[in-house]
matplotlib code that plots the C-alpha trace (Angstrom):
import matplotlib.pyplot as plt

x = [0.0, 1.4, 0.3, 0.5, 2.6, 4.1, 7.4, 6.0, 5.0, 5.9, 5.3, 3.9, 7.2, 9.1, 6.7, 7.3, 11.0, 10.7, 8.7, 11.2, 14.1, 12.1, 11.7, 15.4, 16.2, 13.7, 15.7, 19.0, 18.8, 18.2, 21.2, 23.3, 22.3, 22.9, 26.4, 27.4, 30.4, 30.1, 27.2, 28.1, 25.9, 22.6, 22.9, 21.4, 22.1, 22.9, 23.5, 21.1, 20.0, 19.8, 16.8, 15.5, 12.8, 15.6, 18.5, 17.9, 20.4, 21.1, 22.6, 20.9, 22.4, 26.0, 26.9, 30.2, 30.7, 32.3, 33.0, 32.8, 36.6, 36.2, 33.1, 35.0, 37.8, 35.4, 33.6, 36.9, 38.0, 34.7, 35.2, 38.9, 38.1, 35.2, 36.5, 40.1, 39.9, 39.4, 42.2, 42.5, 45.1, 45.8, 48.2, 49.5, 46.9, 49.4, 50.3, 46.7, 45.9, 46.0, 42.7, 43.7, 40.7, 42.9, 44.9, 45.9, 44.7, 48.1, 49.4, 46.4, 46.1, 49.6, 51.1, 49.7, 46.2, 46.6, 49.3, 50.4, 50.3, 52.2, 50.7, 48.7, 44.9, 44.5, 46.8, 45.0, 41.6, 43.1, 44.7, 41.5, 39.5, 41.9, 41.5, 37.7, 37.6, 39.7, 37.2, 38.8, 37.2, 39.3, 38.6, 40.9, 41.1, 41.4, 42.7, 40.7, 37.7, 39.5, 42.1, 39.7, 39.7, 42.9, 41.0, 37.8, 38.5, 39.0, 35.7, 33.6, 35.0, 36.3, 34.8, 31.2, 31.1, 33.0, 30.0, 28.3, 31.3, 31.9, 28.2, 28.2, 31.3, 33.3, 32.4, 33.9, 31.1, 33.5, 35.1, 34.3, 36.3, 36.4, 37.0, 36.6, 34.5, 33.4, 34.5, 36.7, 37.1, 40.5, 40.9, 40.7, 40.0, 42.1, 40.8, 37.2, 35.3, 32.2, 32.6, 29.6, 27.7, 30.5, 29.7, 25.9, 25.9, 27.6, 25.3, 26.8, 28.2, 26.6, 27.4, 26.8, 27.3, 26.6, 25.7, 26.9, 28.8, 25.8, 25.0, 28.7, 29.3, 26.1, 26.2, 29.9, 29.4, 26.4, 28.6, 31.4, 29.0, 27.1, 27.1, 27.9, 31.0, 30.5, 32.1, 31.7, 32.2, 32.9, 32.2, 35.6, 34.4, 32.3, 35.1, 35.5, 32.7, 29.9, 29.6, 27.0, 26.5, 27.2, 26.4, 29.5, 28.1, 28.1, 25.0, 24.0, 21.8, 20.1, 21.5, 19.3, 16.9, 16.4, 15.5, 12.9, 14.5, 11.7, 8.1, 6.3, 3.5, 4.5, 7.8, 10.2, 13.9, 16.3, 20.0, 22.8, 26.1, 27.2, 24.3, 21.8, 23.0, 22.3, 18.8, 18.1, 19.1, 17.1, 14.1, 14.4, 14.4, 11.4, 9.6, 9.6, 7.7, 5.1, 6.5, 6.5, 9.4, 10.0, 13.7, 15.0, 18.5, 19.1, 22.1, 22.5, 23.0, 23.0, 20.7, 18.6, 15.3, 12.8, 9.7, 10.4, 11.0, 7.9, 5.7, 6.9, 6.5, 3.0, 2.2, 3.9, 3.7, 7.1, 10.7, 14.1, 17.3, 20.7, 24.3, 27.8, 28.6, 27.9, 24.2, 24.5, 24.0, 24.4, 22.5, 19.8, 19.1, 18.4, 16.2, 14.3, 13.6, 12.4, 10.1, 8.8, 7.8, 6.1, 4.6, 3.8, 0.1, 1.0, 3.5, 2.5, 5.8, 8.8, 11.4, 14.3, 18.0, 20.4, 23.8, 27.4, 28.1, 29.4, 32.9, 36.1, 35.9, 37.3, 39.7, 39.1, 35.5, 34.5, 31.8, 30.2, 30.3, 28.7, 24.9, 24.1, 21.1, 20.4, 20.3, 18.1, 15.8, 15.3, 14.6, 12.0, 10.3, 10.2, 8.7, 6.0, 5.1, 5.1, 1.6, 0.1, 1.8, 0.6, -3.0, -2.8, -1.7, -4.5, -7.1, -5.7, -5.8]
y = [0.0, 3.4, 7.0, 9.3, 12.5, 14.9, 13.1, 9.6, 6.9, 6.7, 3.5, 3.5, 1.9, 4.9, 7.3, 5.4, 5.7, 9.4, 9.9, 7.9, 10.0, 13.2, 12.1, 11.5, 15.0, 16.5, 14.9, 16.4, 19.5, 17.3, 15.1, 18.2, 19.5, 16.2, 15.9, 19.5, 20.3, 24.1, 25.5, 26.4, 25.3, 27.1, 30.0, 28.3, 28.4, 24.8, 25.6, 24.1, 24.8, 22.2, 19.9, 20.4, 17.8, 15.2, 16.7, 17.7, 20.2, 21.4, 24.7, 25.3, 28.8, 27.7, 27.1, 27.4, 27.7, 24.5, 22.7, 18.9, 18.6, 20.6, 18.8, 15.5, 16.9, 18.2, 14.8, 13.0, 15.5, 14.9, 11.1, 11.2, 13.5, 11.5, 8.0, 7.3, 3.9, 5.5, 5.6, 7.4, 6.1, 5.7, 6.8, 10.3, 10.8, 11.9, 14.9, 15.8, 13.5, 14.3, 16.2, 17.8, 16.2, 15.2, 18.4, 19.1, 15.8, 14.2, 17.3, 17.2, 13.4, 12.1, 9.5, 6.6, 7.5, 9.4, 7.8, 6.9, 3.4, 1.6, 1.9, -1.3, -1.0, -4.7, -4.2, -1.1, -2.8, -6.1, -4.1, -2.2, -5.5, -6.8, -3.6, -3.7, -7.3, -6.4, -3.7, -0.6, 2.1, 2.1, 4.8, 3.9, 6.0, 4.7, 7.6, 7.1, 4.9, 3.5, 2.0, 0.2, -3.0, -4.5, -4.5, -5.9, -9.4, -8.0, -6.1, -8.8, -12.0, -10.8, -7.5, -8.1, -11.8, -11.5, -11.4, -14.2, -16.6, -16.3, -16.7, -13.2, -13.9, -11.2, -8.5, -5.7, -3.2, -0.5, -0.2, 2.8, 3.2, 6.7, 6.8, 9.4, 8.6, 10.0, 12.5, 15.5, 17.2, 15.8, 12.4, 10.0, 6.3, 5.8, 8.7, 9.1, 5.9, 5.3, 1.8, 1.6, -0.9, -3.5, -3.8, -4.0, -7.8, -8.0, -8.5, -7.1, -3.8, -0.4, 2.1, 5.8, 8.8, 12.4, 15.4, 18.4, 19.4, 19.1, 15.6, 14.7, 15.4, 13.8, 10.7, 10.2, 10.3, 7.9, 5.6, 5.5, 4.7, 2.1, -1.5, -2.5, -1.9, 1.1, 2.3, 6.0, 7.4, 11.1, 13.1, 14.6, 17.1, 18.8, 18.8, 22.6, 23.4, 22.7, 25.0, 25.1, 26.5, 23.3, 22.8, 22.8, 20.3, 16.5, 15.3, 12.3, 11.7, 8.3, 5.7, 3.7, 6.6, 8.6, 12.3, 14.0, 17.3, 18.7, 17.6, 17.3, 15.5, 14.7, 12.8, 11.4, 12.1, 9.9, 10.2, 10.6, 12.4, 14.9, 13.9, 15.7, 19.1, 17.9, 16.7, 20.1, 21.9, 19.6, 20.1, 23.8, 23.5, 21.2, 23.6, 26.2, 23.6, 23.2, 19.9, 19.4, 17.2, 15.3, 15.0, 12.3, 11.8, 8.1, 8.8, 5.2, 3.1, -0.2, -1.1, 1.5, 3.0, 1.5, 2.6, 6.4, 5.8, 3.6, 6.2, 8.9, 6.8, 5.8, 9.5, 10.7, 7.6, 8.2, 7.6, 8.7, 7.5, 8.9, 8.0, 8.5, 4.8, 2.6, 2.0, -1.8, -3.5, -0.2, 0.9, 2.3, -1.1, -2.7, 0.1, 0.1, -3.7, -3.3, -0.4, -2.3, -5.1, -2.8, 0.0, -1.6, -0.6, 2.9, 3.6, 6.0, 5.4, 3.0, 3.7, 5.7, 5.6, 8.4, 7.1, 6.7, 4.6, 1.1, 2.2, 2.9, 6.4, 8.7, 11.6, 14.2, 13.1, 13.2, 15.9, 13.6, 10.6, 12.1, 12.5, 16.2, 18.4, 18.3, 14.5, 14.4, 17.1, 15.4, 12.1, 13.8, 15.2, 11.7, 10.3, 13.0, 12.5, 8.7, 8.4, 10.6, 8.7, 5.4, 6.5, 7.7, 4.3, 2.6, 4.9, 4.1, 0.4]
z = [0.0, -0.9, -1.2, -4.2, -4.1, -6.6, -6.1, -6.7, -4.3, -0.5, 1.3, 4.9, 5.9, 4.6, 6.3, 9.6, 9.1, 8.4, 11.6, 13.6, 12.3, 13.0, 16.6, 16.9, 15.4, 17.9, 20.7, 19.5, 21.7, 24.7, 23.9, 23.4, 26.8, 28.4, 27.1, 27.4, 29.7, 29.2, 31.3, 34.9, 37.8, 38.3, 40.8, 43.8, 47.5, 48.5, 52.1, 54.7, 58.2, 61.0, 60.8, 64.3, 63.9, 63.5, 65.4, 69.0, 70.2, 73.7, 72.4, 69.0, 68.6, 69.1, 65.4, 63.5, 59.7, 58.4, 55.2, 54.9, 55.6, 58.8, 59.8, 59.6, 61.6, 64.2, 64.5, 64.9, 67.5, 69.4, 69.4, 70.4, 73.3, 74.6, 73.9, 75.1, 73.4, 69.9, 67.3, 63.9, 61.4, 57.7, 55.0, 55.8, 58.5, 61.1, 59.0, 58.3, 55.4, 51.7, 52.0, 55.4, 57.3, 60.2, 60.6, 64.2, 65.7, 66.1, 67.9, 70.2, 70.9, 70.2, 67.9, 69.9, 68.9, 65.5, 63.4, 59.9, 58.4, 55.6, 52.1, 52.5, 52.4, 53.3, 56.2, 57.4, 57.6, 58.9, 61.7, 62.4, 62.6, 65.2, 67.2, 67.0, 68.0, 71.1, 72.1, 70.6, 68.4, 65.3, 62.6, 59.7, 56.5, 53.0, 51.0, 47.8, 47.1, 44.2, 46.5, 48.8, 46.7, 48.1, 51.4, 49.8, 51.3, 54.8, 54.6, 53.0, 54.5, 57.9, 59.1, 58.0, 59.2, 62.4, 64.7, 62.7, 62.6, 66.3, 67.2, 68.8, 70.9, 69.1, 66.7, 64.6, 65.4, 66.6, 63.2, 61.0, 57.8, 56.3, 52.6, 49.8, 46.8, 43.5, 40.9, 41.7, 38.3, 37.3, 39.0, 36.1, 36.5, 39.6, 41.7, 40.8, 41.2, 43.3, 44.7, 47.1, 45.0, 45.3, 49.0, 48.8, 48.6, 52.0, 55.0, 58.2, 56.6, 56.8, 54.0, 54.6, 52.2, 53.4, 51.3, 53.4, 56.5, 58.9, 57.7, 57.7, 61.3, 62.6, 60.4, 61.1, 64.9, 64.5, 62.4, 64.9, 67.7, 65.7, 66.8, 63.2, 61.1, 58.7, 55.5, 55.5, 51.9, 51.7, 48.5, 48.0, 45.4, 48.1, 50.8, 50.5, 48.1, 50.6, 53.7, 56.4, 59.9, 61.9, 65.6, 67.7, 70.2, 69.9, 68.0, 65.9, 62.9, 62.7, 60.3, 58.0, 57.6, 54.3, 54.4, 52.4, 51.4, 49.3, 49.1, 45.8, 44.0, 40.5, 40.6, 43.2, 42.8, 44.7, 45.2, 47.7, 48.3, 45.6, 43.3, 45.5, 44.1, 40.6, 41.7, 43.2, 40.1, 37.9, 40.2, 39.8, 36.0, 36.1, 38.4, 35.6, 33.6, 36.3, 37.6, 41.4, 42.5, 45.8, 46.6, 48.8, 50.1, 50.8, 53.2, 54.3, 51.2, 53.0, 54.7, 52.8, 53.9, 51.5, 53.5, 52.9, 49.2, 48.9, 50.6, 48.2, 45.1, 46.0, 46.2, 43.0, 40.8, 39.3, 40.4, 39.1, 40.7, 40.2, 41.3, 39.9, 39.9, 36.8, 36.0, 35.7, 39.1, 40.9, 44.0, 41.8, 40.2, 43.6, 44.7, 41.4, 41.6, 45.2, 44.4, 41.4, 43.7, 46.2, 44.0, 40.7, 40.6, 41.7, 38.9, 36.1, 34.2, 34.3, 37.0, 35.4, 36.3, 35.3, 36.4, 35.3, 32.2, 32.1, 31.2, 33.1, 34.6, 32.0, 32.5, 29.7, 29.2, 32.9, 32.3, 29.7, 32.0, 35.1, 35.6, 35.4, 35.7, 32.0, 31.8, 34.9, 33.6, 30.2, 32.0, 34.2, 31.1, 29.6, 32.7, 32.9, 29.2, 29.4, 30.9, 28.2, 25.4, 27.0, 27.2, 23.6, 22.4, 24.4, 22.8, 19.3, 19.9]

ax = plt.figure().add_subplot(projection="3d")
ax.plot(x, y, z, "-o")
ax.set_aspect("equal")
plt.show()
């Protein structure tokens, strides 16, 4: 079957092909935005105030301006002062660390409690495990998330299973490993990876990733005092970029609990760590289109707070998940599967994931690899349009 035109005959197959190409051309601006490295961040104030509903302070007015690096230092200082059985150690830690998070602690508490180690990640965590089993509070540092893999066996087969294999006689619950993670702008494939998903198969571990200085101090103190071993990943790109007025007193933020940062009714945006900034910028762009976004910071990656996510998705009907790590078998894949099981009849569109690619982390092409506000915004538009397209197809059929 064909149709007559002044140029001859055009088959329906050709018409379909033309329409398909037209749709692809229409998406070119979206693709250009998604892979653009030029535009600077939106002019937004990312600073936050203390969530008094969650954090109960004795002196709420006693605040000090800190970045994430300083919040880490302050939390470690708090623990070292309060717990004489606590120890901070790692590569270059005695001198303040490569990111300067432990500056001044050695001078204050001495080399018996704040000290350097050999360049052996497996040895650092093995040593920390022994200390924890003996009742100490070890706080080792792995300088870069990319270098945590030599210690993978210690975490997965020893630290996480120590309570189980001794039937509760011993445990490694006092161990909290600090570790940087994620892109930094120029790190390449050995200083930019986000390895949190590698540990998500491991029962017995807790994985925590903060988004700002207030969260960093409270979550780190909770992690150190947790009865379970914790890997505390710190977004190094935000070390000095993120600043807040942080309480000077000792306070904790509960683990295993996500936080709703912004309430909305049309779509749920889920992320953690540095990706929260991208979600906030994408939500602002979507707001100009009349889209109301609910933003959730997961905070504890394992075990994650499925109840908060489920409640939000049942309200909005749509879910977009983002993280820097590769999309395949990432944290987003696990959460998407669980929400699909719990919220299938409430979904207006498939669950979307905007994550890193399944490639080694690139150096020059880092801006193209990372999820950004444009990729997130375009994915949001697709989710919002999906229901309309779906209804249109049903009517045609």
